[in-house]
N, C-alpha and C positions, 0 to 999 in steps of 0.2 A: 505494500500499500503506500502510495506517494506521500511524503510528508508535508503538513503546512509549513507556510514561511515562518511562523513563530516556533514551530517545532525543531524546524533544522537550526534556527538562530540560537534556541535554548539549549540544544545538543552541543552545538559548537563552543557555547561559551562554558558549559559546564565540562567539556573535555579540557579546554584551554586554562581552566581554573584548577582542575585536578592535575593536570602537567606541570602547573606552575608551582605545586606544593600543597595547595588547598585540598583537605579530604574531605569537606562537607560544602553543599550545595542546596540553595532553598529556593524553589520555584513556585511562585503564585500564577494560577492561570484560573480565570473565571469557570465555574462551574459548566460542563458541557464541551469545554474547548479541546479536550483530546488529550489529557496528561498521561493516561495510561499507554498510548502509542509512543508518545515522546520517552518516557522512561524505559520502555522496551527498546527503543531504537538505540539509546545511551548505553543500556546494558550490553546490547549487540556489539557496539563499536568498543566498549572496553574490553570484551572477552577477545574480538578479533585482534586487537592491539597487544593481547597478551598482558593485560594490566590487572586483571582480576582471574580468580579461579572458580568462585562461587557467586551466587545472586540469591539474596533472602529478600522477600517482600512481605511488608506488614501493611494491613489494611484494617480499617473498622468493621467490616462485615463479611461473612462468608460468600455472599454473592460478588462482592467487590473483589475478595480473594481469588475467587474462581475465574472472574474476568482476567485478573492479573496473570494468573497461571497460564492461561489460555493466550493471552497476548505475547507474553514472553516466549511460550514455547514456538508460537508462530514465527517470532522476529529471529529469534537465534537458531532456530531450527535443530533443537535439542529437547530432550525430555526434561520437564520441569514439575516433577511430581513428588520430590524430597526422597526417593528411592535411591538404590545404590546405582550409582553412574549416572545419575540425573546432574544437571547444573544448576539446580538450587530448588527453593521451595517458597510457596506462597502461603502465609499464615495470617491470623487475625490478631489483633493486638490483645485480644484476650488469653491467646496462647502465651503470651509473653511470660506470664507468671507461672506457667507450668513446663517450662523448658528446663531440663536438667544440665548438669555439668558437662555431659557427653557432647550437647548441642552447643554449648558456649566454647568447648574446645575447639569447634572449627575454626573459629576467629583467632586462634593461636597457631594453628597448623596451616591455614589458607588464607589467600588474599580474597577477602568477602566483599562484595558490592552490596549495601543494604538499602532497599528503598522503603520509605515511609509514606504511605499514601494518607491524605487528610492529617498531617502531622499534629493539628492543633488539638487532637484527642489526648496528646501526651504533653503533660505539664511538668515543668521543672527546671530550674537554673542550676539546682543543686540537689542533693538528698533531701535536704531540710524541708524544700518546699515542692517537692515532686509528688505526682500521684503514683499510683501502682504502677501504670506502663511506663511512666517516665523514669521511675527509679531503675527500672529494669534496663532501659536504654543507657541511662548514664554509668550503671554500674558494669554492663556486659558488652555495650556496642560503642558508645561515644569515642574512646581512645583505642578501641580495638578493631574496628572495621577498617579495610583498607580505604574505602569510599563510601559517602553516604549521600543520598538524594532525598530530600524531603519536598513533599509536594502539598498544596494547598490550595483550596478555592475560596476560602475564607479565613484569613491569617489572624485570627482573634479568638479568644476564649470567653464565653459567657461570665467566667469567674474572675476574669482579669488576671489568672495566673499567668506566669511566663510560660510560653511554648518551648519545650524541649529543643536542645540543639539550635537555638536561634539566638541572634543578637538584637539588640533594641537600640534605637538612635536616641540620642539626648538632645534637647531636653523634651521631645514630642513623646518619647515612649513608644513609638510606633516601630513595629518589627522591620528588620532590615532584610530585604529579599534580593537575591543575585539576579532573578529575572523576574519581570512583571508583566503579565498579559492579562490585562482587563476586559470588563465586558465592552467598553467603547470600541478599543480595538478589534475585539472578537466581532462584533456587529460589522465594522468597518469591513472586515476581511470576509464576510458571508460565512463565519464559522458558527455564529450563534444567531438566533432569531431575535427580532425585537419584542420583548416582552410587552404585554398589555395587563394591567391589573385592575380588576373590577371590585370595588369596594361597596358591599351591600349595607345598607342603613335603613332606618325608619325615623320618621319625626314625629310620631304620635305615640308614645309609649306610656302605659299606666301600670303602676304599681297598687294593687288593690287589696286593702285591708279592711277589717270589720269596722275600723274606726276611722280610717282615712283613704283617699286615693291621691297618690303623687303621680305627676304626669312630668314626661322627659321628651326633649325634641331629637335626641340621637343616642346610640349606644355610649358615645364618650360621656354624656350627661349622666346616663344611667350609672354607668360604671364608675363615674368620679364620685358618685355617693356611697359607694361599698354597700349598696342593698342587694345588688344581684351580682355573682360571681360570674365571670366570664363563661366558665363551664356551662352555667344554665343556658347562656344565649347558643352555643355551638350544639348543645343538646336539645334543643327545642324543636319539636316536629315540623313546626310551620318554617322555621328559619332554614332547617336541613332541606325542606322540600323546596323553598324559594331558590337557595343556591344551587341545588342540583338540577332545578328545571331549567334556569338559565345557562348553567354549564351544559347541560343534555343538548339544548337548542344549539349552542355554538359547536358542540362536538359533532352533531348531525350534519350542520353545514358544511364543516371543514371534511367530513367524509364522503361527501358529495363529490369531492374531488380525490381526497386521499382515502382509499377505501379501507387501510388498515390503521387510520389514525385511532388513537386512545386517549383515555382520560385517567388520571391519578386522583383520589380521594385520600387526604391524610386526616386520620381520626385521632381521638384524643385516647381511646382505651379500646381494649377487645370488645367490650360491650358496646361501646360508641359505634364501633365498625359494624357490628351485627346489626345494630338499630338502623344506620345508614343503609345496610345491605337489604334489611326487609322493607324500608321505605321506597327504595328503588324498584324492587320487585312488584310491590303493592300498587305504587302511585305510577310507575313509568313502564312496567312490565319488562323491566331490564336486570338480567342477572349479571352481578358483578363478582370478580375473584375477590376474595379476602385473603390476605396474607399478614399474618401476625406471627409472634413468637410461638404461639400456641398451636400452630399448625405443624402436621407432619411434613418435614422436609420443605421449609419455606423457600429456600434456594431453588428448588426444583419448580416449585409454584412461579416463582418470578421468571425463571428461564424460559416455562411453557408459555408466560404470558407475552413475553418479549418477541416471540416469534409467531404468535396465534393471531385472531381476527377478533378476538373479544374486546368490546369496547371500553368496559371501566374495571380499574383494580382500586380495592381499598386497602389502605395500608396504615399499620401502627408500629412505626419504627423500623420498618423493613426495607422502604423504598426512599431515602431521604438524601442521601450523599454517595456520589460515585456510582449508584446504580445506572447502567447504560440501557435505556429502553429507548431509542431514538423516536419511535412512533408515538410517544407521548406528547400531546399538544395541547391539552387543558388539564389544569388541576384546580382542586378545591382545597384551601387551607381551613380546615375544620379541627385543628389539634389546639390544644390549650398550651403548648410550648410556644412563647412569644419571644424568642430571642432572635436577634438579626442573623447570626449564624445559620440557625435552623431554617428562618425564613429564606434566606439566599439558596441554601441548598435544595430546597423544596422546589423553588421557582427555577433552579437549574436544571431539574429534570425534564422541563419542557423546551429547553432553550437548544439543544442540540440540532444543528441543521441537518437535513436529509436531501436526498433528490426528488421529494415529491412535489407537486405542483402549489399545493398550498402550504405556506410556511408560517402561519399563525401560531402565537404562543400566548394562551390566556390563562391567568390566574384569577379565581373568584375567592373573596375573603370577607368575613364580617369588617365593618369600618372600626375597627378597634384601634385607639389611639397610637399604641407602639407599632402594630402592623403598617398603620398609615405612615408612621415616620420612616419605616424601612422602605416601603413603596416609594417614597418620594426621593429617597437615597438611589435607589434603583433608577429613577427617571432622571437623575442627574449623571448617571453613566452611559445613558443615550445619547451619542455624538452628533445628533441631529434633531430638528423639530419634528415631535411625535407627539400623540396623545397615549402616554404610557399609564396614567391613572385615570379612571373614570369612577363616577359614583352611580348607582342604582338605588333608588328608595323601593323598598318592598311594595308590591302592588296587589290588588285583589284579583287582577285579570290572570296572574300566575297561579293563584290558589284555585280560581275556578277552573284553570286547565287541568290542574292536577286532581282535584277531587269534588268537582262540582259546587263548591261552596262559594257563597258570595259575601260571607260576613265581613265587616271590617275590623273584627277583634280576635287576635291570637292569645290564646292563654297558655304562659310558660309552664305552668304547674307551681306547686309549693315553692316558696323561697326559702332557702335555709337560714338567711340572715335577717328576716323578718319574723312575725308571728306564723304560726304553723297554717294560719288560715288565708295567709296573703297570698295574692295571685298577681301575676305580670301579664299585662294585656298590651298588645301592640295594635293600633288603628290605622286607619286612613290608608289603606291601600288603593290607589288609583290606577289608572293605566299608564305604561310606561311611555313617556314623551321622549322626544328629540333631545340631545344634548344641550344644555347652554354652555357656552365658552367663555372663560375669562381668564385674566392674567393677574397675578396678585405678588406682592413683594414677599421676600422669604423672611423668616426668622432664624437665627443661629441656633443651631443643635450640635452636638458632640461632632468632632472631626472624625472622618472615615479615609483612611490612607488611600483606598482604591481610586478616589477621584478628589481634585482639587475643588471640586463644586459642592463638596457636601455642606459647607457653610450655607448654602442657598437653598435650604428646605424650605418648600412652599408651606405657609402656615394656613391650613384650610378646615381647622377644627370647629371654627364658628360658622361655618356654611353647610354642615351636614341636612339642614332642614330643606335645602333647595332639592326641587324635585328630581333633577338629573344634572350631574357636573362632568363636564369634559374638560381637561386642561389643555389649553393651548399653549404649548411650550415654546419658550424663545431659544434661539440656537445657542448653545453652551459655548463659554469662552474658556 
């Protein structure tokens, strides 16, 4: 397979650094850019130049580990199954704690090249602040491997702990990468699709108790009062049906051109995934593949879905980062994990360009404040004017399509943080109209090193009540 320009540049730069006496190389490439192929090419060149004897790869999940094993085996044309005579092995980070001294002796007897995929899972600048995986890397690999390659698409940790094998710049405390390939470059090079993020909101919400009724004009207003947890919103049947209905229509339109296009729904728990699956069957007559840690052989389920014609897969922690399913083009963010790293990784599942006619990539999510903040940071990464973030107010017309109801009220059910008799209602579901376009000055939020424009996040929190908003984006500088 022919390498992309960025992959060739990265391999050449890494080789030069290794030959110059540096043993470690950290590459940042946006999710969906093709880090696995780049790493496999680098491993092949190191072997062909007789610079290493063995290759060990660590990654965050069994499906990604399997993908790396296949990619390396194809590229180096050698067995890569960890058995006698193989050129290496691909393992998960979970394996790190169970490797014995016989394994670690390989680093003393051979010149070992180690690939760390999504290195941000491993924390620690020293033993004292390391997590379990980072500790094993510091003790057994850091000064013992011939060369190491760390890969990441999201170069930070939610707990702000230092990433293992990484250097940080002062005073900004941003991670120092040897090669950077961001979303802006990937879009310009036709490596990644232009994302579109649809934020679903409601401007007429009521929390009903025996004694009083409180009204709210957006999910932000509701959540700011700490009356209803976000979990209640993503588990609400009407919210799920609205989000899935919108996503289903979009996926059907895409499949009119790309017959194998698929959608991903990221749920918050196994029970939540089952709830979504049941609603899809009852309301849309749609069978979805469910993959969680409780399934037998989840890796095989993902592999089968990758090459099937099935439209939807519902995942709990199984398809988030590194999992390569290029036919995914629509996703629904219905998980209660609200970190930027997780948000970016979910979005990355639908950004990988293919040879299909339609190259849309659309994420649906509730208009939760932190998620919106992340969405506008993604918008700043798009290198030209585009409507990246749009709003949809929940409408009765969708409910009518789904179950024949015309009621303007949705009851969330009992609210844990209010009295046991409290109910949450959402009102005012009208027909979806055309988007209104506006430009607005930004407020400053925390910096993000992937783009210099992260300070220019648009403050739209006060405008949720508008019927439908599309942002007209000015050209980024």
